[in-house]
C-alpha positions in Angstrom: 29.0 -52.6 90.7 31.5 -55.4 90.2 34.8 -54.6 88.5 37.4 -56.9 86.9 39.8 -55.9 89.7 37.4 -57.3 92.2 37.2 -60.6 90.3 41.0 -61.0 90.4 41.1 -60.2 94.2 38.3 -62.6 94.8 39.9 -65.5 92.9 43.2 -65.0 94.6 41.6 -65.0 98.1 39.4 -68.0 97.4 41.4 -70.3 95.1 40.3 -73.5 96.9 37.7 -76.2 96.3 34.7 -73.9 96.2 36.4 -71.1 94.1 35.0 -72.3 90.8 31.4 -71.9 92.0 32.1 -68.4 93.3 33.8 -67.4 90.0 30.7 -68.6 88.0 28.4 -66.3 90.0 30.8 -63.4 89.7 31.2 -63.9 86.0 27.4 -63.9 85.6 27.0 -60.7 87.5 29.9 -59.1 85.6 28.3 -59.9 82.3 25.0 -58.2 83.4 26.8 -55.1 84.6 29.5 -54.8 81.9 27.7 -52.0 80.2 27.9 -49.7 83.2 31.4 -50.5 84.4 33.9 -47.7 83.6 36.9 -48.7 81.6 39.9 -49.1 83.8 43.0 -46.9 83.2 45.8 -48.9 81.7 48.8 -49.0 84.0 52.0 -48.5 82.1 55.5 -49.5 83.2 58.5 -47.1 82.8 59.7 -47.0 79.2 62.6 -49.3 78.5 65.9 -47.6 77.6 68.1 -48.9 74.8 71.0 -51.0 76.3 74.4 -49.6 75.4 76.8 -51.5 77.6 78.8 -54.7 76.9 76.7 -57.9 76.4 77.9 -60.8 78.4 76.4 -64.1 79.7 75.8 -62.4 83.1 74.0 -59.5 81.4 71.7 -61.8 79.5 70.9 -63.8 82.6 69.8 -60.6 84.3 67.6 -59.8 81.4 65.5 -62.9 81.5 61.9 -63.0 82.8 60.1 -60.2 84.7 63.2 -58.5 86.0 62.4 -56.0 88.8 58.7 -56.8 89.0 57.7 -58.2 92.4 54.2 -59.4 91.6 51.8 -59.5 88.7 48.1 -60.3 88.8 45.8 -60.1 85.8 42.9 -61.5 83.9 43.9 -63.4 80.8 42.5 -64.0 77.3 43.5 -67.4 76.0 43.3 -68.6 72.4 44.2 -72.1 71.2 45.3 -72.9 67.6 45.8 -76.2 65.8 48.0 -76.1 62.7 47.4 -72.4 62.5 43.6 -72.6 62.7 41.6 -71.2 65.8 40.2 -74.1 67.8 39.1 -72.4 71.1 38.9 -69.2 73.2 39.0 -69.0 77.0 39.4 -66.6 79.8 41.5 -67.0 83.0 43.5 -65.4 85.8 47.2 -65.3 86.4 49.3 -64.5 89.5 53.1 -64.2 89.7 55.3 -63.5 92.7 59.1 -63.0 92.4 61.4 -64.8 92.0 59.8 -68.0 90.8 56.1 -68.6 91.8 53.5 -68.4 89.0 49.9 -69.8 89.1 47.3 -69.6 86.4 43.9 -70.9 85.8 41.9 -71.2 82.6 38.1 -71.1 82.5 35.9 -72.8 80.0 32.1 -72.4 79.5 30.2 -71.1 82.5 33.4 -70.2 84.3 34.4 -73.7 85.1 38.2 -74.3 85.5 39.6 -76.5 82.7 43.3 -76.1 83.5 45.2 -75.0 86.5 49.0 -74.7 86.5 51.5 -74.0 89.3 55.2 -73.3 88.6 57.9 -72.9 91.3 61.4 -74.0 91.9 60.1 -76.9 94.1 57.4 -78.3 91.9 55.7 -78.0 88.5 52.0 -79.0 88.4 49.3 -79.0 85.7 45.8 -80.0 86.9 43.0 -80.8 84.5 39.8 -80.9 86.5 37.5 -82.3 83.9 39.6 -85.5 83.9 40.7 -85.1 87.5 44.3 -85.6 86.3 47.3 -83.9 88.0 50.7 -83.9 86.2 53.7 -82.9 88.3 57.4 -82.8 88.4 59.4 -82.3 91.6 62.4 -79.9 91.7 62.2 -78.8 88.1 64.6 -76.0 88.7 62.4 -73.5 86.9 62.6 -69.8 87.7 61.3 -66.8 85.9 63.9 -64.4 87.2 66.9 -66.3 88.6 69.1 -69.2 87.5 70.4 -72.5 88.9 74.1 -72.0 88.6 74.9 -75.5 89.8 72.6 -77.3 87.4 73.3 -75.5 84.1 76.2 -74.2 82.0 75.3 -71.1 80.1 76.9 -70.2 76.7 76.2 -67.0 74.7 76.4 -66.5 70.9 75.0 -64.2 68.2 72.2 -65.4 66.0 70.9 -63.0 63.4 69.1 -60.1 65.1 69.3 -61.7 68.5 71.7 -62.5 71.3 71.2 -66.1 72.2 71.8 -67.7 75.6 72.0 -71.5 75.7 71.6 -73.5 78.9 73.3 -76.9 78.9 73.1 -79.7 81.5 76.3 -79.1 83.4 76.6 -82.8 84.1 76.6 -83.7 80.4 77.0 -80.9 77.9 77.2 -83.4 75.0 73.5 -84.1 75.1 72.7 -80.7 73.6 71.0 -77.6 75.0 68.2 -77.8 77.5 66.9 -74.3 76.8 67.7 -71.3 74.6 66.8 -67.7 75.3 66.7 -65.0 72.6 67.1 -61.3 73.3 66.7 -58.4 70.9 69.9 -56.3 70.3 68.4 -52.9 71.2 66.7 -53.4 74.6 67.8 -56.9 75.6 64.2 -57.8 76.0 63.7 -61.6 76.2 61.7 -62.2 73.0 61.7 -66.0 72.9 62.5 -69.2 74.9 62.9 -72.6 73.4 62.7 -75.8 75.4 64.5 -78.8 74.0 63.8 -82.5 74.6 66.2 -85.1 73.3 68.1 -82.4 71.4 64.9 -81.4 69.5 62.8 -78.3 69.9 59.7 -79.3 72.0 58.2 -76.0 73.1 58.8 -72.5 71.8 57.6 -69.6 74.0 57.4 -66.2 72.3 56.9 -62.9 74.1 55.4 -59.7 72.8 53.3 -56.6 73.5 55.8 -55.4 76.1 54.7 -53.0 78.8 58.1 -51.7 79.7 60.0 -54.8 80.5 57.0 -57.1 81.0 55.6 -59.1 78.1 51.8 -58.9 78.2 51.4 -61.5 75.4 52.8 -65.0 75.4 52.5 -67.6 72.7 53.4 -71.2 73.4 54.0 -73.4 70.3 54.3 -77.2 70.7 56.0 -79.5 68.2 52.7 -81.1 67.2 51.3 -77.9 65.7 49.3 -76.9 68.8 49.7 -73.2 69.9 48.3 -71.3 72.9 48.3 -67.5 73.0 47.9 -65.8 76.4 47.2 -62.1 76.7 47.2 -60.2 80.0 44.2 -57.9 80.6 44.2 -55.1 83.1 47.4 -56.3 84.8 48.4 -55.0 88.3 52.0 -54.8 89.3 53.7 -55.0 92.7 50.4 -55.4 94.6 49.9 -57.8 97.5 49.1 -61.5 96.6 48.6 -63.8 99.6 51.3 -66.5 99.8 48.7 -69.3 100.1 47.6 -68.6 96.5 50.8 -70.3 95.4 50.2 -73.3 97.6 50.8 -76.7 95.9 47.7 -78.4 94.3 46.6 -81.2 96.7 46.6 -84.7 95.5 43.3 -85.8 97.2 41.5 -88.3 94.9 43.2 -87.0 91.8 45.0 -89.3 89.4 48.6 -88.2 89.8 50.9 -88.8 86.8 54.5 -87.8 86.0 54.9 -84.5 84.1 56.6 -86.5 81.3 53.2 -88.1 80.5 51.8 -84.6 79.7 54.8 -83.9 77.5 53.9 -87.0 75.5 50.6 -85.5 74.6 52.5 -82.7 72.8 55.0 -85.0 71.0 55.3 -84.5 67.3 52.5 -86.1 65.3 53.5 -89.2 63.4 
């Protein structure tokens, strides 16, 4: 019998041109055997202890992201909302490898890939297969568990029930923050990340349903009223993920566009 764990391993090992076809077959078989697959035991992370020490910029920087987790691989449930109303539901897979590599794929009807995203310190790519469009940005400086000390200046302040950590462009702090991280006061869990563009909030990323220190639910809210909620299903922690899984998405015959063009699609509605 096929299990969801097998599906994750298969996709990680075969995430190349023919992977979508394999996933379709596996999903079909999975749907036929779902009734006799035993429910997998949920893996829980160690409970998070309340933080009692001093809160400084360095402490907050160490509290961002997935902290001590080396790898995560999981199935995902993805729901899309527009102006608060549900507009779509999808499934997908996600893989993360510390300190900065994350790749996720979202499947539409019949298991076909509708979006593939790669995040690393070297490159940020979003590929939309139905349109054969690849959006990318070189050297974005993004990391889920470390910081670019040379590129950003970090400032801490208190905001209501949260500790806030602002990241400013070190070359010009007058242009306003680039990012803001919000942490709860009890556990210092990173509850929210806000990305700014031209001094205005462009994307808000909220984290919830924490398994220890790892958020298993992420909600992305864009400034035009579009929201995407991603929930991890049956996550596995600190298991082996082949390095080639995080290989850059090849250009091939794709239409390659600057990542800024994708951001324009999420600009505020006029």
